mmCIF file of the C-alpha atoms, coordinates in Angstrom:
data_MODEL
# 
_entry.id   MODEL 
# 
loop_
_atom_site.group_PDB 
_atom_site.id 
_atom_site.type_symbol 
_atom_site.label_atom_id 
_atom_site.label_alt_id 
_atom_site.label_comp_id 
_atom_site.label_asym_id 
_atom_site.label_entity_id 
_atom_site.label_seq_id 
_atom_site.pdbx_PDB_ins_code 
_atom_site.Cartn_x 
_atom_site.Cartn_y 
_atom_site.Cartn_z 
_atom_site.occupancy 
_atom_site.B_iso_or_equiv 
_atom_site.pdbx_formal_charge 
_atom_site.auth_seq_id 
_atom_site.auth_comp_id 
_atom_site.auth_asym_id 
_atom_site.auth_atom_id 
_atom_site.pdbx_PDB_model_num 
ATOM 1   C CA . MET A 1 1   ? -6.266  -174.545 -171.352 1.00 0.00 ? 1   MET A CA 1 
ATOM 2   C CA . ILE A 1 2   ? -7.609  -170.965 -169.784 1.00 0.00 ? 2   ILE A CA 1 
ATOM 3   C CA . LEU A 1 3   ? -4.010  -170.208 -168.933 1.00 0.00 ? 3   LEU A CA 1 
ATOM 4   C CA . GLN A 1 4   ? -2.806  -170.924 -172.224 1.00 0.00 ? 4   GLN A CA 1 
ATOM 5   C CA . THR A 1 5   ? -5.621  -168.987 -174.169 1.00 0.00 ? 5   THR A CA 1 
ATOM 6   C CA . ALA A 1 6   ? -5.467  -165.911 -171.242 1.00 0.00 ? 6   ALA A CA 1 
ATOM 7   C CA . LEU A 1 7   ? -1.841  -165.479 -172.282 1.00 0.00 ? 7   LEU A CA 1 
ATOM 8   C CA . ILE A 1 8   ? -2.461  -165.655 -176.236 1.00 0.00 ? 8   ILE A CA 1 
ATOM 9   C CA . ILE A 1 9   ? -4.471  -162.756 -175.607 1.00 0.00 ? 9   ILE A CA 1 
ATOM 10  C CA . CYS A 1 10  ? -1.899  -161.444 -173.239 1.00 0.00 ? 10  CYS A CA 1 
ATOM 11  C CA . GLY A 1 11  ? 0.922   -161.426 -176.346 1.00 0.00 ? 11  GLY A CA 1 
ATOM 12  C CA . ILE A 1 12  ? -1.885  -160.203 -179.038 1.00 0.00 ? 12  ILE A CA 1 
ATOM 13  C CA . PHE A 1 13  ? -2.445  -157.092 -176.766 1.00 0.00 ? 13  PHE A CA 1 
ATOM 14  C CA . THR A 1 14  ? 1.145   -156.410 -176.186 1.00 0.00 ? 14  THR A CA 1 
ATOM 15  C CA . LEU A 1 15  ? 2.303   -156.839 -179.309 1.00 0.00 ? 15  LEU A CA 1 
ATOM 16  C CA . ILE A 1 16  ? -0.359  -154.571 -180.668 1.00 0.00 ? 16  ILE A CA 1 
ATOM 17  C CA . LEU A 1 17  ? 0.905   -152.222 -177.798 1.00 0.00 ? 17  LEU A CA 1 
ATOM 18  C CA . GLY A 1 18  ? 4.823   -152.661 -179.099 1.00 0.00 ? 18  GLY A CA 1 
ATOM 19  C CA . ILE A 1 19  ? 3.222   -151.938 -182.363 1.00 0.00 ? 19  ILE A CA 1 
ATOM 20  C CA . VAL A 1 20  ? 1.969   -148.237 -181.323 1.00 0.00 ? 20  VAL A CA 1 
ATOM 21  C CA . HIS A 1 21  ? 4.475   -147.686 -178.997 1.00 0.00 ? 21  HIS A CA 1 
ATOM 22  C CA . PHE A 1 22  ? 6.557   -146.772 -181.742 1.00 0.00 ? 22  PHE A CA 1 
ATOM 23  C CA . PHE A 1 23  ? 4.730   -144.268 -183.112 1.00 0.00 ? 23  PHE A CA 1 
ATOM 24  C CA . PHE A 1 24  ? 3.303   -142.192 -179.479 1.00 0.00 ? 24  PHE A CA 1 
ATOM 25  C CA . PRO A 1 25  ? 5.921   -139.393 -179.782 1.00 0.00 ? 25  PRO A CA 1 
ATOM 26  C CA . ILE A 1 26  ? 3.680   -138.733 -183.534 1.00 0.00 ? 26  ILE A CA 1 
ATOM 27  C CA . LEU A 1 27  ? 1.278   -139.685 -181.580 1.00 0.00 ? 27  LEU A CA 1 
ATOM 28  C CA . LEU A 1 28  ? 1.070   -137.873 -178.574 1.00 0.00 ? 28  LEU A CA 1 
ATOM 29  C CA . ASP A 1 29  ? 2.294   -134.874 -180.479 1.00 0.00 ? 29  ASP A CA 1 
ATOM 30  C CA . PHE A 1 30  ? 5.675   -134.683 -178.799 1.00 0.00 ? 30  PHE A CA 1 
ATOM 31  C CA . GLU A 1 31  ? 7.276   -132.260 -181.081 1.00 0.00 ? 31  GLU A CA 1 
ATOM 32  C CA . GLU A 1 32  ? 4.690   -129.128 -179.789 1.00 0.00 ? 32  GLU A CA 1 
ATOM 33  C CA . ALA A 1 33  ? 4.909   -131.104 -176.159 1.00 0.00 ? 33  ALA A CA 1 
ATOM 34  C CA . ILE A 1 34  ? 8.648   -130.982 -176.382 1.00 0.00 ? 34  ILE A CA 1 
ATOM 35  C CA . PRO A 1 35  ? 9.584   -127.449 -178.607 1.00 0.00 ? 35  PRO A CA 1 
ATOM 36  C CA . LEU A 1 36  ? 13.305  -126.897 -179.742 1.00 0.00 ? 36  LEU A CA 1 
ATOM 37  C CA . THR A 1 37  ? 13.299  -123.465 -178.821 1.00 0.00 ? 37  THR A CA 1 
ATOM 38  C CA . GLY A 1 38  ? 12.224  -121.866 -175.014 1.00 0.00 ? 38  GLY A CA 1 
ATOM 39  C CA . ARG A 1 39  ? 14.521  -121.198 -172.265 1.00 0.00 ? 39  ARG A CA 1 
ATOM 40  C CA . PRO A 1 40  ? 17.711  -122.893 -171.593 1.00 0.00 ? 40  PRO A CA 1 
ATOM 41  C CA . LEU A 1 41  ? 17.374  -126.109 -169.491 1.00 0.00 ? 41  LEU A CA 1 
ATOM 42  C CA . LYS A 1 42  ? 19.302  -127.005 -166.339 1.00 0.00 ? 42  LYS A CA 1 
ATOM 43  C CA . ALA A 1 43  ? 22.408  -129.009 -167.284 1.00 0.00 ? 43  ALA A CA 1 
ATOM 44  C CA . LEU A 1 44  ? 22.440  -132.389 -165.786 1.00 0.00 ? 44  LEU A CA 1 
ATOM 45  C CA . ARG A 1 45  ? 24.696  -133.113 -162.849 1.00 0.00 ? 45  ARG A CA 1 
ATOM 46  C CA . LEU A 1 46  ? 25.868  -136.743 -161.963 1.00 0.00 ? 46  LEU A CA 1 
ATOM 47  C CA . GLY A 1 47  ? 28.842  -136.271 -159.140 1.00 0.00 ? 47  GLY A CA 1 
ATOM 48  C CA . PRO A 1 48  ? 31.267  -135.008 -161.457 1.00 0.00 ? 48  PRO A CA 1 
ATOM 49  C CA . ILE A 1 49  ? 29.577  -135.409 -164.625 1.00 0.00 ? 49  ILE A CA 1 
ATOM 50  C CA . ARG A 1 50  ? 28.334  -132.184 -165.881 1.00 0.00 ? 50  ARG A CA 1 
ATOM 51  C CA . TYR A 1 51  ? 26.421  -132.071 -169.948 1.00 0.00 ? 51  TYR A CA 1 
ATOM 52  C CA . LYS A 1 52  ? 24.390  -129.178 -171.079 1.00 0.00 ? 52  LYS A CA 1 
ATOM 53  C CA . THR A 1 53  ? 20.902  -130.361 -171.957 1.00 0.00 ? 53  THR A CA 1 
ATOM 54  C CA . LYS A 1 54  ? 19.745  -128.971 -174.629 1.00 0.00 ? 54  LYS A CA 1 
ATOM 55  C CA . ARG A 1 55  ? 16.015  -129.542 -176.032 1.00 0.00 ? 55  ARG A CA 1 
ATOM 56  C CA . SER A 1 56  ? 16.969  -131.401 -178.905 1.00 0.00 ? 56  SER A CA 1 
ATOM 57  C CA . ASP A 1 57  ? 18.304  -133.646 -175.722 1.00 0.00 ? 57  ASP A CA 1 
ATOM 58  C CA . VAL A 1 58  ? 15.039  -134.268 -174.106 1.00 0.00 ? 58  VAL A CA 1 
ATOM 59  C CA . ARG A 1 59  ? 12.872  -134.768 -177.330 1.00 0.00 ? 59  ARG A CA 1 
ATOM 60  C CA . GLY A 1 60  ? 15.681  -137.610 -178.408 1.00 0.00 ? 60  GLY A CA 1 
ATOM 61  C CA . ILE A 1 61  ? 15.489  -139.706 -175.363 1.00 0.00 ? 61  ILE A CA 1 
ATOM 62  C CA . ALA A 1 62  ? 11.213  -139.486 -175.285 1.00 0.00 ? 62  ALA A CA 1 
ATOM 63  C CA . TRP A 1 63  ? 12.054  -141.056 -178.631 1.00 0.00 ? 63  TRP A CA 1 
ATOM 64  C CA . VAL A 1 64  ? 14.722  -143.911 -177.549 1.00 0.00 ? 64  VAL A CA 1 
ATOM 65  C CA . MET A 1 65  ? 12.589  -144.222 -174.569 1.00 0.00 ? 65  MET A CA 1 
ATOM 66  C CA . ASN A 1 66  ? 9.513   -145.096 -176.692 1.00 0.00 ? 66  ASN A CA 1 
ATOM 67  C CA . HIS A 1 67  ? 11.484  -147.085 -179.188 1.00 0.00 ? 67  HIS A CA 1 
ATOM 68  C CA . ALA A 1 68  ? 13.048  -148.982 -175.947 1.00 0.00 ? 68  ALA A CA 1 
ATOM 69  C CA . ALA A 1 69  ? 9.725   -149.831 -174.524 1.00 0.00 ? 69  ALA A CA 1 
ATOM 70  C CA . SER A 1 70  ? 8.053   -150.632 -178.482 1.00 0.00 ? 70  SER A CA 1 
ATOM 71  C CA . TYR A 1 71  ? 11.345  -153.830 -178.136 1.00 0.00 ? 71  TYR A CA 1 
ATOM 72  C CA . THR A 1 72  ? 10.336  -155.058 -174.878 1.00 0.00 ? 72  THR A CA 1 
ATOM 73  C CA . LEU A 1 73  ? 6.633   -155.006 -175.700 1.00 0.00 ? 73  LEU A CA 1 
ATOM 74  C CA . ILE A 1 74  ? 7.225   -156.667 -178.543 1.00 0.00 ? 74  ILE A CA 1 
ATOM 75  C CA . SER A 1 75  ? 9.348   -159.385 -177.155 1.00 0.00 ? 75  SER A CA 1 
ATOM 76  C CA . ILE A 1 76  ? 7.002   -159.618 -174.426 1.00 0.00 ? 76  ILE A CA 1 
ATOM 77  C CA . GLY A 1 77  ? 3.856   -160.006 -176.692 1.00 0.00 ? 77  GLY A CA 1 
ATOM 78  C CA . LEU A 1 78  ? 6.147   -163.169 -179.011 1.00 0.00 ? 78  LEU A CA 1 
ATOM 79  C CA . VAL A 1 79  ? 7.170   -164.679 -176.057 1.00 0.00 ? 79  VAL A CA 1 
ATOM 80  C CA . ASP A 1 80  ? 3.348   -164.777 -174.325 1.00 0.00 ? 80  ASP A CA 1 
ATOM 81  C CA . LEU A 1 81  ? 2.513   -165.674 -177.647 1.00 0.00 ? 81  LEU A CA 1 
ATOM 82  C CA . LEU A 1 82  ? 5.131   -168.710 -177.697 1.00 0.00 ? 82  LEU A CA 1 
ATOM 83  C CA . SER A 1 83  ? 4.315   -169.887 -174.105 1.00 0.00 ? 83  SER A CA 1 
ATOM 84  C CA . TYR A 1 84  ? 3.194   -173.466 -175.141 1.00 0.00 ? 84  TYR A CA 1 
ATOM 85  C CA . ILE A 1 85  ? 6.326   -174.324 -176.092 1.00 0.00 ? 85  ILE A CA 1 
ATOM 86  C CA . TRP A 1 86  ? 8.048   -172.622 -172.469 1.00 0.00 ? 86  TRP A CA 1 
ATOM 87  C CA . LEU A 1 87  ? 5.213   -173.128 -170.103 1.00 0.00 ? 87  LEU A CA 1 
ATOM 88  C CA . GLU A 1 88  ? 5.907   -176.265 -168.836 1.00 0.00 ? 88  GLU A CA 1 
ATOM 89  C CA . SER A 1 89  ? 10.170  -175.675 -168.726 1.00 0.00 ? 89  SER A CA 1 
ATOM 90  C CA . THR A 1 90  ? 12.348  -174.769 -165.502 1.00 0.00 ? 90  THR A CA 1 
ATOM 91  C CA . VAL A 1 91  ? 12.813  -170.660 -166.837 1.00 0.00 ? 91  VAL A CA 1 
ATOM 92  C CA . ALA A 1 92  ? 8.543   -170.623 -166.711 1.00 0.00 ? 92  ALA A CA 1 
ATOM 93  C CA . VAL A 1 93  ? 8.555   -169.327 -162.939 1.00 0.00 ? 93  VAL A CA 1 
ATOM 94  C CA . PHE A 1 94  ? 11.181  -166.347 -163.574 1.00 0.00 ? 94  PHE A CA 1 
ATOM 95  C CA . LEU A 1 95  ? 10.000  -165.313 -167.177 1.00 0.00 ? 95  LEU A CA 1 
ATOM 96  C CA . CYS A 1 96  ? 6.302   -165.635 -165.794 1.00 0.00 ? 96  CYS A CA 1 
ATOM 97  C CA . LEU A 1 97  ? 7.601   -163.182 -162.988 1.00 0.00 ? 97  LEU A CA 1 
ATOM 98  C CA . TRP A 1 98  ? 9.816   -161.164 -165.031 1.00 0.00 ? 98  TRP A CA 1 
ATOM 99  C CA . ILE A 1 99  ? 6.913   -160.144 -167.132 1.00 0.00 ? 99  ILE A CA 1 
ATOM 100 C CA . ALA A 1 100 ? 4.302   -159.611 -164.057 1.00 0.00 ? 100 ALA A CA 1 
ATOM 101 C CA . GLY A 1 101 ? 7.167   -157.104 -162.308 1.00 0.00 ? 101 GLY A CA 1 
ATOM 102 C CA . TRP A 1 102 ? 6.709   -155.190 -165.939 1.00 0.00 ? 102 TRP A CA 1 
ATOM 103 C CA . TRP A 1 103 ? 3.543   -155.113 -165.736 1.00 0.00 ? 103 TRP A CA 1 
ATOM 104 C CA . PHE A 1 104 ? 3.232   -153.958 -162.230 1.00 0.00 ? 104 PHE A CA 1 
ATOM 105 C CA . ILE A 1 105 ? 6.249   -151.157 -162.837 1.00 0.00 ? 105 ILE A CA 1 
ATOM 106 C CA . ARG A 1 106 ? 3.800   -150.208 -166.128 1.00 0.00 ? 106 ARG A CA 1 
ATOM 107 C CA . ALA A 1 107 ? 0.548   -150.144 -164.359 1.00 0.00 ? 107 ALA A CA 1 
ATOM 108 C CA . GLY A 1 108 ? 2.017   -148.084 -161.220 1.00 0.00 ? 108 GLY A CA 1 
ATOM 109 C CA . SER A 1 109 ? 3.780   -145.683 -163.282 1.00 0.00 ? 109 SER A CA 1 
ATOM 110 C CA . GLN A 1 110 ? 0.524   -144.902 -164.907 1.00 0.00 ? 110 GLN A CA 1 
ATOM 111 C CA . LEU A 1 111 ? -0.457  -142.489 -162.134 1.00 0.00 ? 111 LEU A CA 1 
ATOM 112 C CA . TYR A 1 112 ? 2.433   -140.594 -163.226 1.00 0.00 ? 112 TYR A CA 1 
ATOM 113 C CA . LEU A 1 113 ? 0.436   -139.470 -165.894 1.00 0.00 ? 113 LEU A CA 1 
ATOM 114 C CA . GLY A 1 114 ? -3.022  -138.281 -163.352 1.00 0.00 ? 114 GLY A CA 1 
ATOM 115 C CA . ARG A 1 115 ? -5.356  -139.374 -161.352 1.00 0.00 ? 115 ARG A CA 1 
ATOM 116 C CA . ARG A 1 116 ? -8.427  -139.452 -164.083 1.00 0.00 ? 116 ARG A CA 1 
ATOM 117 C CA . PRO A 1 117 ? -10.755 -142.206 -164.596 1.00 0.00 ? 117 PRO A CA 1 
ATOM 118 C CA . GLY A 1 118 ? -9.027  -143.364 -167.625 1.00 0.00 ? 118 GLY A CA 1 
ATOM 119 C CA . ASP A 1 119 ? -5.348  -143.741 -165.449 1.00 0.00 ? 119 ASP A CA 1 
ATOM 120 C CA . TRP A 1 120 ? -7.315  -145.798 -163.163 1.00 0.00 ? 120 TRP A CA 1 
ATOM 121 C CA . ARG A 1 121 ? -8.907  -147.910 -165.880 1.00 0.00 ? 121 ARG A CA 1 
ATOM 122 C CA . ILE A 1 122 ? -5.419  -148.157 -167.260 1.00 0.00 ? 122 ILE A CA 1 
ATOM 123 C CA . LEU A 1 123 ? -3.864  -148.997 -164.018 1.00 0.00 ? 123 LEU A CA 1 
ATOM 124 C CA . ALA A 1 124 ? -6.046  -152.119 -163.641 1.00 0.00 ? 124 ALA A CA 1 
ATOM 125 C CA . GLY A 1 125 ? -5.451  -153.069 -166.843 1.00 0.00 ? 125 GLY A CA 1 
ATOM 126 C CA . PHE A 1 126 ? -1.657  -153.742 -166.893 1.00 0.00 ? 126 PHE A CA 1 
ATOM 127 C CA . THR A 1 127 ? -2.305  -154.791 -163.174 1.00 0.00 ? 127 THR A CA 1 
ATOM 128 C CA . LEU A 1 128 ? -4.131  -157.486 -165.113 1.00 0.00 ? 128 LEU A CA 1 
ATOM 129 C CA . LEU A 1 129 ? -1.389  -158.579 -167.430 1.00 0.00 ? 129 LEU A CA 1 
ATOM 130 C CA . ALA A 1 130 ? 0.784   -158.805 -164.153 1.00 0.00 ? 130 ALA A CA 1 
ATOM 131 C CA . VAL A 1 131 ? -1.568  -161.322 -162.171 1.00 0.00 ? 131 VAL A CA 1 
ATOM 132 C CA . VAL A 1 132 ? -1.972  -163.621 -165.219 1.00 0.00 ? 132 VAL A CA 1 
ATOM 133 C CA . HIS A 1 133 ? 1.860   -163.808 -165.461 1.00 0.00 ? 133 HIS A CA 1 
ATOM 134 C CA . VAL A 1 134 ? 1.562   -164.191 -161.551 1.00 0.00 ? 134 VAL A CA 1 
ATOM 135 C CA . TRP A 1 135 ? -1.001  -167.215 -162.207 1.00 0.00 ? 135 TRP A CA 1 
ATOM 136 C CA . ALA A 1 136 ? 1.277   -168.563 -165.038 1.00 0.00 ? 136 ALA A CA 1 
ATOM 137 C CA . ALA A 1 137 ? 4.225   -168.571 -162.799 1.00 0.00 ? 137 ALA A CA 1 
ATOM 138 C CA . PHE A 1 138 ? 2.544   -170.455 -159.870 1.00 0.00 ? 138 PHE A CA 1 
ATOM 139 C CA . ALA A 1 139 ? 0.131   -172.826 -161.965 1.00 0.00 ? 139 ALA A CA 1 
# 
């Protein structure tokens, strides 16, 4: 009962975060942060591949990655909200550990944004989401 409630809370939070993520490029003012004019950027080089990177590419990738994160977050949120269906199944351990891994990666990645008190609180919150899923995996 407590675990199911925790997963529902995780699901609601994750669903909302996923929806908000669609708008982060606007909310975080990517247009100003990644201007389309300025010094040329270094070309992308991966072995024999060379691609002349433009600022519009960087801004576009920021949008693409936010949309990809949104899709994943919304999916995780829905899976958590429907956990009453699958929590007793044979895939539960794998699914919970996969979701926990997502949250652990997201928690640690917070440090790319800084080490301010708010960053540590966000890191702790995402770690808590991971821990709930580890708990669900082995409950």
